[in-house]
All heavy atoms as TSV, in Angstrom:
chain	resi	resn	atom	element	x	y	z
A	1	PRO	N	N	0.836	-1.157	0.037
A	1	PRO	CA	C	-0.027	0.023	-0.013
A	1	PRO	C	C	0.899	1.255	0.004
A	1	PRO	O	O	1.961	1.290	0.479
A	1	PRO	CB	C	-0.826	-0.143	1.247
A	1	PRO	CG	C	-0.054	-1.036	2.123
A	1	PRO	CD	C	0.712	-1.964	1.205
A	2	ASP	N	N	0.364	2.302	-0.561
A	2	ASP	CA	C	0.972	3.600	-0.527
A	2	ASP	C	C	0.931	4.292	0.820
A	2	ASP	O	O	1.860	4.980	1.242
A	2	ASP	CB	C	0.395	4.593	-1.541
A	2	ASP	CG	C	0.678	4.085	-3.040
A	2	ASP	OD1	O	1.713	3.495	-3.159
A	2	ASP	OD2	O	-0.132	4.424	-3.814
A	3	THR	N	N	-0.138	4.083	1.548
A	3	THR	CA	C	-0.388	4.678	2.871
A	3	THR	C	C	-1.093	3.691	3.764
A	3	THR	O	O	-1.891	2.941	3.372
A	3	THR	CB	C	-1.310	5.921	2.694
A	3	THR	OG1	O	-0.667	6.796	1.766
A	3	THR	CG2	C	-1.465	6.635	4.086
A	4	VAL	N	N	-0.605	3.672	4.974
A	4	VAL	CA	C	-1.295	2.848	6.076
A	4	VAL	C	C	-1.449	3.665	7.226
A	4	VAL	O	O	-0.720	4.638	7.537
A	4	VAL	CB	C	-0.532	1.584	6.406
A	4	VAL	CG1	C	-0.458	0.570	5.299
A	4	VAL	CG2	C	0.882	1.930	6.822
A	5	ILE	N	N	-2.464	3.448	8.051
A	5	ILE	CA	C	-2.772	4.186	9.310
A	5	ILE	C	C	-3.352	3.260	10.295
A	5	ILE	O	O	-4.094	2.178	9.910
A	5	ILE	CB	C	-3.705	5.327	9.057
A	5	ILE	CG1	C	-3.810	6.297	10.222
A	5	ILE	CG2	C	-5.046	4.858	8.535
A	5	ILE	CD1	C	-4.485	7.552	9.948
A	6	GLY	N	N	-3.122	3.424	11.541
A	6	GLY	CA	C	-3.677	2.545	12.601
A	6	GLY	C	C	-3.970	3.386	13.778
A	6	GLY	O	O	-3.374	4.484	13.960
A	7	HIS	N	N	-4.736	2.863	14.622
A	7	HIS	CA	C	-5.127	3.563	15.811
A	7	HIS	C	C	-4.974	2.481	17.035
A	7	HIS	O	O	-5.414	1.347	16.848
A	7	HIS	CB	C	-6.591	4.086	15.950
A	7	HIS	CG	C	-6.963	4.735	17.125
A	7	HIS	ND1	N	-6.401	5.879	17.600
A	7	HIS	CD2	C	-7.905	4.292	18.132
A	7	HIS	CE1	C	-7.045	6.282	18.778
A	7	HIS	NE2	N	-7.863	5.223	19.122
A	8	SER	N	N	-4.368	2.879	18.087
A	8	SER	CA	C	-4.075	1.995	19.230
A	8	SER	C	C	-3.258	0.811	18.776
A	8	SER	O	O	-2.168	1.062	18.184
A	8	SER	CB	C	-5.406	1.515	19.896
A	8	SER	OG	O	-5.132	0.900	21.077
A	9	ILE	N	N	-3.607	-0.394	18.962
A	9	ILE	CA	C	-2.871	-1.586	18.562
A	9	ILE	C	C	-2.700	-1.584	17.073
A	9	ILE	O	O	-1.805	-2.116	16.448
A	9	ILE	CB	C	-3.462	-2.900	19.123
A	9	ILE	CG1	C	-2.451	-4.027	19.072
A	9	ILE	CG2	C	-4.682	-3.267	18.416
A	9	ILE	CD1	C	-1.492	-3.874	20.196
A	10	GLY	N	N	-3.678	-0.988	16.306
A	10	GLY	CA	C	-3.579	-0.871	14.828
A	10	GLY	C	C	-2.328	-0.151	14.321
A	10	GLY	O	O	-1.993	-0.316	13.259
A	11	GLU	N	N	-1.818	0.760	15.171
A	11	GLU	CA	C	-0.643	1.454	14.734
A	11	GLU	C	C	0.554	0.449	14.534
A	11	GLU	O	O	1.359	0.613	13.693
A	11	GLU	CB	C	-0.228	2.403	15.841
A	11	GLU	CG	C	-1.249	3.581	15.930
A	11	GLU	CD	C	-0.975	4.449	17.223
A	11	GLU	OE1	O	-0.165	4.080	18.075
A	11	GLU	OE2	O	-1.547	5.510	17.230
A	12	ILE	N	N	0.572	-0.595	15.299
A	12	ILE	CA	C	1.630	-1.612	15.283
A	12	ILE	C	C	1.418	-2.341	14.007
A	12	ILE	O	O	2.408	-2.699	13.215
A	12	ILE	CB	C	1.751	-2.511	16.515
A	12	ILE	CG1	C	2.039	-1.655	17.715
A	12	ILE	CG2	C	2.742	-3.580	16.295
A	12	ILE	CD1	C	1.859	-2.392	18.998
A	13	ALA	N	N	0.190	-2.722	13.693
A	13	ALA	CA	C	-0.118	-3.472	12.449
A	13	ALA	C	C	0.222	-2.647	11.244
A	13	ALA	O	O	0.842	-3.127	10.244
A	13	ALA	CB	C	-1.536	-3.859	12.399
A	14	ALA	N	N	-0.065	-1.334	11.265
A	14	ALA	CA	C	0.241	-0.455	10.151
A	14	ALA	C	C	1.800	-0.349	10.072
A	14	ALA	O	O	2.207	-0.291	8.877
A	14	ALA	CB	C	-0.490	0.890	10.354
A	15	ALA	N	N	2.570	-0.199	11.138
A	15	ALA	CA	C	3.941	-0.137	11.004
A	15	ALA	C	C	4.636	-1.397	10.441
A	15	ALA	O	O	5.542	-1.293	9.587
A	15	ALA	CB	C	4.474	0.197	12.429
A	16	HIS	N	N	3.937	-2.588	10.771
A	16	HIS	CA	C	4.486	-3.798	10.192
A	16	HIS	C	C	4.204	-3.797	8.624
A	16	HIS	O	O	5.101	-4.140	7.851
A	16	HIS	CB	C	3.829	-5.066	10.852
A	16	HIS	CG	C	3.965	-6.322	10.101
A	16	HIS	ND1	N	5.190	-6.871	9.905
A	16	HIS	CD2	C	3.147	-7.109	9.416
A	16	HIS	CE1	C	5.075	-7.910	9.191
A	16	HIS	NE2	N	3.830	-8.133	8.924
A	17	ILE	N	N	2.974	-3.517	8.280
A	17	ILE	CA	C	2.633	-3.485	6.835
A	17	ILE	C	C	3.555	-2.504	6.040
A	17	ILE	O	O	3.904	-2.734	4.921
A	17	ILE	CB	C	1.181	-3.167	6.653
A	17	ILE	CG1	C	0.301	-4.355	7.274
A	17	ILE	CG2	C	0.788	-2.986	5.141
A	17	ILE	CD1	C	0.518	-5.675	6.641
A	18	ALA	N	N	3.869	-1.328	6.680
A	18	ALA	CA	C	4.713	-0.374	6.073
A	18	ALA	C	C	6.157	-0.774	5.972
A	18	ALA	O	O	7.044	0.000	5.440
A	18	ALA	CB	C	4.515	1.009	6.803
A	19	GLY	N	N	6.567	-1.864	6.748
A	19	GLY	CA	C	7.881	-2.337	6.671
A	19	GLY	C	C	8.813	-1.763	7.752
A	19	GLY	O	O	9.986	-1.927	7.773
A	20	ILE	N	N	8.189	-1.161	8.747
A	20	ILE	CA	C	8.917	-0.524	9.888
A	20	ILE	C	C	9.337	-1.696	10.861
A	20	ILE	O	O	10.500	-1.671	11.406
A	20	ILE	CB	C	8.170	0.530	10.518
A	20	ILE	CG1	C	7.943	1.692	9.563
A	20	ILE	CG2	C	8.810	0.989	11.809
A	20	ILE	CD1	C	6.926	2.778	10.054
A	21	PHE	N	N	8.431	-2.600	11.129
A	21	PHE	CA	C	8.713	-3.739	12.026
A	21	PHE	C	C	8.494	-4.951	11.209
A	21	PHE	O	O	7.622	-5.107	10.401
A	21	PHE	CB	C	7.722	-3.846	13.204
A	21	PHE	CG	C	7.698	-2.666	14.106
A	21	PHE	CD1	C	6.500	-1.977	14.343
A	21	PHE	CD2	C	8.799	-2.292	14.788
A	21	PHE	CE1	C	6.504	-0.848	15.288
A	21	PHE	CE2	C	8.828	-1.222	15.682
A	21	PHE	CZ	C	7.647	-0.542	15.982
A	22	ASP	N	N	9.474	-6.013	11.430
A	22	ASP	CA	C	9.205	-7.334	10.860
A	22	ASP	C	C	8.187	-8.014	11.793
A	22	ASP	O	O	7.802	-7.524	12.836
A	22	ASP	CB	C	10.440	-8.173	10.725
A	22	ASP	CG	C	11.199	-8.426	11.954
A	22	ASP	OD1	O	10.615	-8.263	13.082
A	22	ASP	OD2	O	12.350	-8.748	11.870
A	23	LEU	N	N	7.633	-9.154	11.337
A	23	LEU	CA	C	6.473	-9.747	12.064
A	23	LEU	C	C	6.972	-10.144	13.461
A	23	LEU	O	O	6.215	-9.926	14.423
A	23	LEU	CB	C	5.951	-10.914	11.327
A	23	LEU	CG	C	4.778	-11.594	11.930
A	23	LEU	CD1	C	3.552	-10.643	12.140
A	23	LEU	CD2	C	4.362	-12.759	11.026
A	24	PRO	N	N	8.129	-10.718	13.682
A	24	PRO	CA	C	8.536	-11.074	15.072
A	24	PRO	C	C	8.594	-9.813	15.971
A	24	PRO	O	O	8.221	-9.886	17.138
A	24	PRO	CB	C	9.849	-11.830	14.930
A	24	PRO	CG	C	9.818	-12.311	13.498
A	24	PRO	CD	C	9.076	-11.354	12.743
A	25	ASP	N	N	9.166	-8.736	15.477
A	25	ASP	CA	C	9.199	-7.565	16.253
A	25	ASP	C	C	7.876	-6.967	16.610
A	25	ASP	O	O	7.579	-6.559	17.694
A	25	ASP	CB	C	10.106	-6.509	15.612
A	25	ASP	CG	C	11.647	-6.816	15.710
A	25	ASP	OD1	O	12.043	-7.627	16.512
A	25	ASP	OD2	O	12.408	-6.244	14.895
A	26	ALA	N	N	6.940	-6.962	15.585
A	26	ALA	CA	C	5.623	-6.449	15.752
A	26	ALA	C	C	4.933	-7.330	16.832
A	26	ALA	O	O	4.283	-6.767	17.806
A	26	ALA	CB	C	4.873	-6.451	14.544
A	27	CYS	N	N	5.084	-8.615	16.816
A	27	CYS	CA	C	4.443	-9.526	17.740
A	27	CYS	C	C	5.040	-9.286	19.184
A	27	CYS	O	O	4.255	-9.265	20.138
A	27	CYS	CB	C	4.553	-10.928	17.357
A	27	CYS	SG	S	3.657	-11.357	15.850
A	28	HIS	N	N	6.343	-9.062	19.240
A	28	HIS	CA	C	7.004	-8.786	20.515
A	28	HIS	C	C	6.519	-7.540	21.136
A	28	HIS	O	O	6.136	-7.497	22.382
A	28	HIS	CB	C	8.544	-8.792	20.382
A	28	HIS	CG	C	9.223	-8.465	21.614
A	28	HIS	ND1	N	9.293	-9.384	22.696
A	28	HIS	CD2	C	9.775	-7.341	22.031
A	28	HIS	CE1	C	10.035	-8.814	23.667
A	28	HIS	NE2	N	10.276	-7.540	23.335
A	29	LEU	N	N	6.312	-6.578	20.282
A	29	LEU	CA	C	5.799	-5.214	20.792
A	29	LEU	C	C	4.327	-5.352	21.268
A	29	LEU	O	O	4.002	-4.839	22.286
A	29	LEU	CB	C	5.836	-4.197	19.670
A	29	LEU	CG	C	5.368	-2.806	20.097
A	29	LEU	CD1	C	6.189	-2.235	21.351
A	29	LEU	CD2	C	5.648	-1.870	18.832
A	30	VAL	N	N	3.561	-6.093	20.549
A	30	VAL	CA	C	2.097	-6.302	20.981
A	30	VAL	C	C	2.014	-7.080	22.358
A	30	VAL	O	O	1.326	-6.640	23.261
A	30	VAL	CB	C	1.331	-7.100	19.918
A	30	VAL	CG1	C	-0.053	-7.604	20.513
A	30	VAL	CG2	C	1.117	-6.270	18.679
A	31	ALA	N	N	2.905	-8.166	22.491
A	31	ALA	CA	C	2.897	-8.877	23.647
A	31	ALA	C	C	3.381	-8.055	24.874
A	31	ALA	O	O	2.838	-8.047	25.957
A	31	ALA	CB	C	3.823	-10.131	23.470
A	32	THR	N	N	4.467	-7.238	24.661
A	32	THR	CA	C	5.037	-6.403	25.658
A	32	THR	C	C	3.995	-5.333	26.114
A	32	THR	O	O	3.774	-5.108	27.276
A	32	THR	CB	C	6.294	-5.773	25.203
A	32	THR	OG1	O	7.272	-6.718	24.876
A	32	THR	CG2	C	6.829	-4.869	26.311
A	33	ARG	N	N	3.264	-4.765	25.182
A	33	ARG	CA	C	2.265	-3.738	25.439
A	33	ARG	C	C	1.163	-4.413	26.293
A	33	ARG	O	O	0.697	-3.798	27.278
A	33	ARG	CB	C	1.662	-3.161	24.120
A	33	ARG	CG	C	0.605	-2.211	24.251
A	33	ARG	CD	C	0.041	-1.825	22.870
A	33	ARG	NE	N	-0.949	-0.821	22.976
A	33	ARG	CZ	C	-2.301	-1.059	23.073
A	33	ARG	NH1	N	-2.785	-2.252	23.176
A	33	ARG	NH2	N	-3.093	0.028	23.067
A	34	ALA	N	N	0.752	-5.569	25.961
A	34	ALA	CA	C	-0.318	-6.233	26.652
A	34	ALA	C	C	0.130	-6.558	28.103
A	34	ALA	O	O	-0.658	-6.345	29.027
A	34	ALA	CB	C	-0.710	-7.559	25.995
A	35	THR	N	N	1.298	-6.949	28.228
A	35	THR	CA	C	1.927	-7.276	29.635
A	35	THR	C	C	1.882	-5.955	30.435
A	35	THR	O	O	1.544	-6.005	31.655
A	35	THR	CB	C	3.321	-7.804	29.499
A	35	THR	OG1	O	3.219	-9.126	28.714
A	35	THR	CG2	C	3.934	-8.123	30.846
A	36	LEU	N	N	2.394	-4.938	29.837
A	36	LEU	CA	C	2.462	-3.652	30.676
A	36	LEU	C	C	1.081	-3.128	30.957
A	36	LEU	O	O	0.802	-2.708	32.103
A	36	LEU	CB	C	3.180	-2.622	29.797
A	36	LEU	CG	C	4.699	-2.866	29.629
A	36	LEU	CD1	C	5.333	-1.852	28.600
A	36	LEU	CD2	C	5.473	-2.803	30.927
A	37	MET	N	N	0.127	-3.255	30.070
A	37	MET	CA	C	-1.238	-2.735	30.287
A	37	MET	C	C	-1.840	-3.676	31.428
A	37	MET	O	O	-2.626	-3.178	32.268
A	37	MET	CB	C	-2.091	-2.815	29.083
A	37	MET	CG	C	-1.665	-1.744	28.087
A	37	MET	SD	S	-2.738	-1.720	26.609
A	37	MET	CE	C	-4.184	-1.079	27.238
A	38	GLY	N	N	-1.533	-4.964	31.415
A	38	GLY	CA	C	-1.987	-5.914	32.438
A	38	GLY	C	C	-1.478	-5.561	33.867
A	38	GLY	O	O	-2.026	-6.004	34.866
A	39	GLN	N	N	-0.381	-4.801	33.950
A	39	GLN	CA	C	0.243	-4.453	35.271
A	39	GLN	C	C	-0.207	-3.151	35.695
A	39	GLN	O	O	0.205	-2.817	36.820
A	39	GLN	CB	C	1.770	-4.477	35.029
A	39	GLN	CG	C	2.360	-5.892	34.741
A	39	GLN	CD	C	3.840	-5.790	34.386
A	39	GLN	OE1	O	4.396	-4.740	34.322
A	39	GLN	NE2	N	4.400	-6.912	34.295
A	40	LEU	N	N	-1.083	-2.451	35.013
A	40	LEU	CA	C	-1.639	-1.221	35.480
A	40	LEU	C	C	-2.363	-1.367	36.759
A	40	LEU	O	O	-3.047	-2.389	37.000
A	40	LEU	CB	C	-2.513	-0.515	34.372
A	40	LEU	CG	C	-1.683	0.025	33.205
A	40	LEU	CD1	C	-2.696	0.454	32.130
A	40	LEU	CD2	C	-0.731	1.097	33.528
A	41	PRO	N	N	-2.343	-0.375	37.725
A	41	PRO	CA	C	-3.189	-0.490	38.905
A	41	PRO	C	C	-4.651	-0.537	38.526
A	41	PRO	O	O	-5.103	-0.017	37.597
A	41	PRO	CB	C	-2.846	0.742	39.699
A	41	PRO	CG	C	-2.274	1.723	38.704
A	41	PRO	CD	C	-1.714	0.877	37.580
A	42	GLN	N	N	-5.434	-1.165	39.512
A	42	GLN	CA	C	-6.842	-1.297	39.393
A	42	GLN	C	C	-7.504	0.009	39.583
A	42	GLN	O	O	-6.927	0.902	40.358
A	42	GLN	CB	C	-7.421	-2.330	40.304
A	42	GLN	CG	C	-6.875	-3.739	40.097
A	42	GLN	CD	C	-7.406	-4.307	38.826
A	42	GLN	OE1	O	-8.692	-4.142	38.455
A	42	GLN	NE2	N	-6.623	-4.878	37.993
A	43	GLY	N	N	-8.716	0.260	39.106
A	43	GLY	CA	C	-9.474	1.415	39.528
A	43	GLY	C	C	-9.516	2.573	38.429
A	43	GLY	O	O	-10.235	3.527	38.668
A	44	GLY	N	N	-8.647	2.457	37.445
A	44	GLY	CA	C	-8.610	3.491	36.442
A	44	GLY	C	C	-9.815	3.345	35.518
A	44	GLY	O	O	-10.463	2.373	35.485
A	45	SER	N	N	-10.127	4.413	34.800
A	45	SER	CA	C	-11.194	4.307	33.788
A	45	SER	C	C	-10.924	5.367	32.703
A	45	SER	O	O	-10.127	6.188	32.830
A	45	SER	CB	C	-12.610	4.577	34.429
A	45	SER	OG	O	-12.649	5.739	35.043
A	46	MET	N	N	-11.695	5.238	31.597
A	46	MET	CA	C	-11.598	6.119	30.580
A	46	MET	C	C	-12.961	6.410	29.976
A	46	MET	O	O	-13.976	5.588	30.050
A	46	MET	CB	C	-10.811	5.409	29.404
A	46	MET	CG	C	-10.578	6.233	28.189
A	46	MET	SD	S	-9.632	5.409	26.882
A	46	MET	CE	C	-8.092	5.572	27.524
A	47	ALA	N	N	-13.105	7.629	29.469
A	47	ALA	CA	C	-14.392	8.075	28.865
A	47	ALA	C	C	-14.066	8.822	27.670
A	47	ALA	O	O	-13.065	9.433	27.444
A	47	ALA	CB	C	-15.186	8.941	29.811
A	48	THR	N	N	-15.043	8.778	26.729
A	48	THR	CA	C	-14.839	9.655	25.549
A	48	THR	C	C	-15.791	10.954	25.647
A	48	THR	O	O	-16.878	10.740	26.128
A	48	THR	CB	C	-15.265	8.969	24.203
A	48	THR	OG1	O	-16.569	8.430	24.299
A	48	THR	CG2	C	-14.349	7.762	24.029
A	49	ILE	N	N	-15.269	12.018	25.186
A	49	ILE	CA	C	-16.065	13.304	25.389
A	49	ILE	C	C	-15.825	14.067	24.034
A	49	ILE	O	O	-14.709	14.251	23.542
A	49	ILE	CB	C	-15.560	14.219	26.541
A	49	ILE	CG1	C	-15.676	13.307	27.855
A	49	ILE	CG2	C	-16.285	15.469	26.578
A	49	ILE	CD1	C	-15.025	14.075	29.008
A	50	ALA	N	N	-16.916	14.456	23.511
A	50	ALA	CA	C	-16.798	15.251	22.223
A	50	ALA	C	C	-16.706	16.731	22.630
A	50	ALA	O	O	-17.729	17.468	22.788
A	50	ALA	CB	C	-18.088	15.015	21.357
A	51	ALA	N	N	-15.461	17.177	22.779
A	51	ALA	CA	C	-15.224	18.580	23.224
A	51	ALA	C	C	-13.788	18.876	22.902
A	51	ALA	O	O	-12.971	17.993	22.749
A	51	ALA	CB	C	-15.474	18.765	24.713
A	52	THR	N	N	-13.410	20.171	22.815
A	52	THR	CA	C	-12.076	20.653	22.676
A	52	THR	C	C	-11.390	20.676	23.954
A	52	THR	O	O	-12.051	20.842	25.006
A	52	THR	CB	C	-12.067	21.923	21.929
A	52	THR	OG1	O	-12.569	22.938	22.863
A	52	THR	CG2	C	-12.803	21.904	20.642
A	53	PRO	N	N	-10.141	20.688	24.034
A	53	PRO	CA	C	-9.406	20.854	25.340
A	53	PRO	C	C	-9.726	22.154	26.002
A	53	PRO	O	O	-9.875	22.315	27.185
A	53	PRO	CB	C	-7.866	20.921	24.920
A	53	PRO	CG	C	-7.819	20.016	23.714
A	53	PRO	CD	C	-9.122	20.402	22.966
A	54	GLU	N	N	-9.908	23.221	25.221
A	54	GLU	CA	C	-10.382	24.565	25.722
A	54	GLU	C	C	-11.764	24.474	26.412
A	54	GLU	O	O	-11.899	25.098	27.419
A	54	GLU	CB	C	-10.417	25.591	24.634
A	54	GLU	CG	C	-8.959	25.813	24.023
A	54	GLU	CD	C	-8.509	24.815	23.040
A	54	GLU	OE1	O	-9.362	24.065	22.452
A	54	GLU	OE2	O	-7.342	24.691	22.926
A	55	GLU	N	N	-12.666	23.703	25.835
A	55	GLU	CA	C	-14.030	23.593	26.483
A	55	GLU	C	C	-13.908	22.785	27.726
A	55	GLU	O	O	-14.805	22.875	28.585
A	55	GLU	CB	C	-14.861	22.825	25.503
A	55	GLU	CG	C	-15.251	23.621	24.241
A	55	GLU	CD	C	-16.041	22.852	23.218
A	55	GLU	OE1	O	-15.719	21.712	22.944
A	55	GLU	OE2	O	-17.036	23.459	22.600
A	56	LEU	N	N	-12.861	21.946	27.947
A	56	LEU	CA	C	-12.725	21.027	29.148
A	56	LEU	C	C	-11.915	21.672	30.178
A	56	LEU	O	O	-11.809	21.173	31.314
A	56	LEU	CB	C	-12.212	19.710	28.786
A	56	LEU	CG	C	-13.173	18.910	27.838
A	56	LEU	CD1	C	-12.436	17.624	27.451
A	56	LEU	CD2	C	-14.433	18.579	28.525
A	57	ALA	N	N	-11.218	22.743	29.940
A	57	ALA	CA	C	-10.080	23.310	30.764
A	57	ALA	C	C	-10.664	23.511	32.217
A	57	ALA	O	O	-10.003	23.145	33.219
A	57	ALA	CB	C	-9.531	24.542	30.193
A	58	ASN	N	N	-11.803	24.185	32.392
A	58	ASN	CA	C	-12.329	24.531	33.694
A	58	ASN	C	C	-12.695	23.232	34.406
A	58	ASN	O	O	-12.432	23.090	35.641
A	58	ASN	CB	C	-13.510	25.422	33.572
A	58	ASN	CG	C	-13.076	26.885	33.203
A	58	ASN	OD1	O	-11.909	27.261	33.422
A	58	ASN	ND2	N	-14.008	27.583	32.543
A	59	ASP	N	N	-13.355	22.335	33.705
A	59	ASP	CA	C	-13.709	21.082	34.310
A	59	ASP	C	C	-12.548	20.270	34.841
A	59	ASP	O	O	-12.495	19.738	35.903
A	59	ASP	CB	C	-14.577	20.194	33.456
A	59	ASP	CG	C	-15.822	20.850	33.024
A	59	ASP	OD1	O	-16.591	21.250	33.922
A	59	ASP	OD2	O	-16.175	20.965	31.845
A	60	LEU	N	N	-11.504	20.193	34.022
A	60	LEU	CA	C	-10.346	19.501	34.367
A	60	LEU	C	C	-9.626	20.135	35.578
A	60	LEU	O	O	-9.078	19.375	36.468
A	60	LEU	CB	C	-9.306	19.361	33.194
A	60	LEU	CG	C	-9.757	18.498	32.051
A	60	LEU	CD1	C	-8.862	18.585	30.893
A	60	LEU	CD2	C	-10.029	17.033	32.410
A	61	ALA	N	N	-9.571	21.417	35.664
A	61	ALA	CA	C	-8.936	22.169	36.722
A	61	ALA	C	C	-9.523	21.883	38.021
A	61	ALA	O	O	-8.856	21.833	39.094
A	61	ALA	CB	C	-8.962	23.642	36.409
A	62	GLN	N	N	-10.827	21.490	38.171
A	62	GLN	CA	C	-11.514	21.222	39.352
A	62	GLN	C	C	-11.117	19.921	39.950
A	62	GLN	O	O	-11.371	19.682	41.064
A	62	GLN	CB	C	-13.082	21.195	39.084
A	62	GLN	CG	C	-13.584	22.489	38.777
A	62	GLN	CD	C	-15.140	22.385	38.386
A	62	GLN	OE1	O	-15.798	21.449	38.785
A	62	GLN	NE2	N	-15.679	23.380	37.596
A	63	HIS	N	N	-10.299	19.087	39.175
A	63	HIS	CA	C	-9.991	17.789	39.623
A	63	HIS	C	C	-8.494	17.672	40.004
A	63	HIS	O	O	-7.980	16.567	40.228
A	63	HIS	CB	C	-10.320	16.670	38.629
A	63	HIS	CG	C	-11.857	16.607	38.472
A	63	HIS	ND1	N	-12.592	15.931	39.424
A	63	HIS	CD2	C	-12.648	17.094	37.611
A	63	HIS	CE1	C	-13.932	16.035	39.031
A	63	HIS	NE2	N	-13.977	16.662	37.855
A	64	ASP	N	N	-7.838	18.820	40.195
A	64	ASP	CA	C	-6.450	18.938	40.753
A	64	ASP	C	C	-5.494	17.888	40.118
A	64	ASP	O	O	-4.755	17.228	40.829
A	64	ASP	CB	C	-6.542	18.877	42.251
A	64	ASP	CG	C	-5.220	19.265	42.890
A	64	ASP	OD1	O	-4.505	20.171	42.309
A	64	ASP	OD2	O	-4.928	18.753	43.961
A	65	GLY	N	N	-5.496	17.758	38.801
A	65	GLY	CA	C	-4.506	16.769	38.172
A	65	GLY	C	C	-4.973	15.409	38.209
A	65	GLY	O	O	-4.162	14.515	37.708
A	66	GLN	N	N	-6.060	15.008	38.755
A	66	GLN	CA	C	-6.512	13.588	38.865
A	66	GLN	C	C	-7.184	13.121	37.591
A	66	GLN	O	O	-7.355	11.923	37.460
A	66	GLN	CB	C	-7.358	13.435	40.176
A	66	GLN	CG	C	-6.709	13.703	41.456
A	66	GLN	CD	C	-5.528	12.784	41.619
A	66	GLN	OE1	O	-5.715	11.575	41.654
A	66	GLN	NE2	N	-4.450	13.339	41.894
A	67	VAL	N	N	-7.564	14.040	36.764
A	67	VAL	CA	C	-8.221	13.673	35.476
A	67	VAL	C	C	-7.469	14.491	34.359
A	67	VAL	O	O	-7.140	15.674	34.534
A	67	VAL	CB	C	-9.685	14.205	35.521
A	67	VAL	CG1	C	-10.400	13.884	34.119
A	67	VAL	CG2	C	-10.508	13.438	36.604
A	68	SER	N	N	-7.158	13.855	33.319
A	68	SER	CA	C	-6.464	14.440	32.182
A	68	SER	C	C	-6.904	13.917	30.824
A	68	SER	O	O	-7.595	12.927	30.798
A	68	SER	CB	C	-4.992	14.275	32.425
A	68	SER	OG	O	-4.663	12.911	32.204
A	69	ILE	N	N	-6.582	14.607	29.823
A	69	ILE	CA	C	-6.767	14.207	28.503
A	69	ILE	C	C	-5.733	13.248	28.081
A	69	ILE	O	O	-4.561	13.562	28.038
A	69	ILE	CB	C	-6.865	15.416	27.531
A	69	ILE	CG1	C	-7.998	16.324	27.824
A	69	ILE	CG2	C	-7.005	15.019	26.024
A	69	ILE	CD1	C	-8.117	17.676	27.122
A	70	ALA	N	N	-6.103	11.997	27.688
A	70	ALA	CA	C	-5.072	10.940	27.277
A	70	ALA	C	C	-4.852	11.064	25.788
A	70	ALA	O	O	-3.701	10.701	25.349
A	70	ALA	CB	C	-5.589	9.608	27.668
A	71	ALA	N	N	-5.830	11.383	25.029
A	71	ALA	CA	C	-5.698	11.401	23.562
A	71	ALA	C	C	-6.590	12.476	23.012
A	71	ALA	O	O	-7.693	12.658	23.517
A	71	ALA	CB	C	-5.963	10.046	22.938
A	72	LEU	N	N	-6.211	13.136	21.988
A	72	LEU	CA	C	-7.033	14.006	21.174
A	72	LEU	C	C	-7.186	13.574	19.832
A	72	LEU	O	O	-6.246	13.614	19.090
A	72	LEU	CB	C	-6.405	15.524	21.280
A	72	LEU	CG	C	-7.183	16.555	20.572
A	72	LEU	CD1	C	-8.537	16.737	21.231
A	72	LEU	CD2	C	-6.305	17.927	20.677
A	73	ASN	N	N	-8.370	13.053	19.524
A	73	ASN	CA	C	-8.578	12.499	18.141
A	73	ASN	C	C	-9.228	13.632	17.264
A	73	ASN	O	O	-10.128	14.290	17.812
A	73	ASN	CB	C	-9.652	11.382	18.215
A	73	ASN	CG	C	-8.981	10.215	18.859
A	73	ASN	OD1	O	-7.824	9.890	18.828
A	73	ASN	ND2	N	-9.845	9.409	19.537
A	74	THR	N	N	-8.608	13.875	16.135
A	74	THR	CA	C	-9.146	14.955	15.225
A	74	THR	C	C	-9.368	14.370	13.931
A	74	THR	O	O	-8.949	13.337	13.546
A	74	THR	CB	C	-8.056	16.100	15.210
A	74	THR	OG1	O	-6.911	15.515	14.612
A	74	THR	CG2	C	-7.791	16.654	16.530
A	75	PRO	N	N	-10.213	15.136	13.084
A	75	PRO	CA	C	-10.486	14.618	11.674
A	75	PRO	C	C	-9.132	14.318	10.985
A	75	PRO	O	O	-8.119	14.991	11.163
A	75	PRO	CB	C	-11.235	15.745	11.070
A	75	PRO	CG	C	-11.816	16.547	12.185
A	75	PRO	CD	C	-10.755	16.371	13.336
């Protein structure tokens, strides 16, 4: 392909198809990512919100650094 794109674990698949990682390295990266994610502490959560960072600034400030934007998806 001329262009590949991926999101989350799909980024690794896209990188493999683009020739950045060979298959063993891509598989190793997927397994390592899964292991690290499995070691995260319990109790975290994630939500999706259709808003800009500017629209959320006051709400985030009220939580004293305990809530943050993890990803900003754009068109």
